[in-house]
Every structure is written in structure tokens, then in C-alpha cells.
N, C-alpha and C positions, 0 to 999 in steps of 0.2 A: 433475479435479484440484483446481481452486480452489473448487468447490462444497462439498467436504468439509472445508474449513479454516475456522478462526475468523478473521474480519476485524475490524480495529480502525480506526475512523474518526479522522482527524486532529483534534486538539483546536483547530486553527486554522480549522476550517470555520465559516463564518458562517451557513450554513443557508439563506440567501436564494436566490432564483431567480438563476441565472446565476453562482452562486459556484463557485469551483474548489475541489475537495477530493479527497484521495486516501485510500485505505485500505491498510493493510499487514497481511499475515499472516505471522507468524513461526513457523517449525517447524524443519526441518532446513535450511531456506533462508529467504529473504525474498522474498515476492511483493508487488508494488505494483500497484494498479489505480485507475482513475477511479471515484469513488463513483457518479457519474451514469450510468455505463456498466459495470455489474458483470459483464456477459457479454462485454465487449469484451476488448481486448488486455491482457496482464499482463506486467509487467517482472519478471524473475527475477534475484535476486542471490545469490551464494554467501554463506555466513555471514561469511567474512573480508571480502568486498567490501562487505557491508552495514555491518559494524563500521567499516570505513575511511570510508565515506560519512558515517555518523552522527558519527563522531569529528571529521571535517573541518568539520562544521556548528557 
């Protein structure tokens, strides 16, 4: 599922070793994963839940 999607890296990524970074893939839902572990766990959000999260930030 996640391999067929386009992922966008956070603009807050420092790129250094040990840095924390996430990627998001927006389609009919929103998937979020750890940049350093692309094959690891993925958090899934419905469109409405993703909007609510982003608006709260």
C-alpha cells in the first residue's frame, strides 16, 4: 500500500544523523511514517482527522 504512494518529507528535517523526521503521503487519506524507517509502521488518518490535526497546529 505505502510503496505505491508519493511521500513528502517534512521541511523541518535537519538531515543530520540522529535527527527525527516524518514523511506524509496524502491521497484519499493521510499516511505518516518515520523517514529513517520507511518500511516500518505507518499511522493512518482519515481526511477529516488529518485536517483537524493540521488546523490545531
